[in-house]
C-alpha positions, 0 to 999 in steps of 0.5 A, a space after each residue: 500500500 502506498 498511502 491511506 487512500 489506497 488502503 481505504 479504496 481496498 477496504 471499501 472494495 472488499 466491503 462491497 464485494 462481501 455485502 453485494 455477494 451476501 445480498 445476492 446469496 440471500 436473494 437465492 442467486 446461484 453462484 453464476 447469477 451472483 458472479 454476474 450480478 456482483 461483478 457488474 456492480 463492482 466493475 461499474 464502481 471500481 474498474 477505473 480506480 484500479 489497474 487494468 488487470 482488475 477485470 480479470 480478478 473480479 469474477 474469482 473474487 466473487 466466487 471466493 466470497 460466495 463460497 465463504 458466505 455459503 460455507 462451501 469449499 
């Protein structure tokens, strides 16, 4: 981390990732539905704020968050 703003940005990203994934799961979304829904949200909010590789990692982040929330391996 280079500065406090970067830390705060990551903190907000992870909060949104978990909150949005939990909401999708609570709504009964499958993993694929949650991945699409949450990825679209995160991309619209954060794509311009992170490096160009950001879009490549969002989907796998949603999958991991969904697995944690759903307690699946």
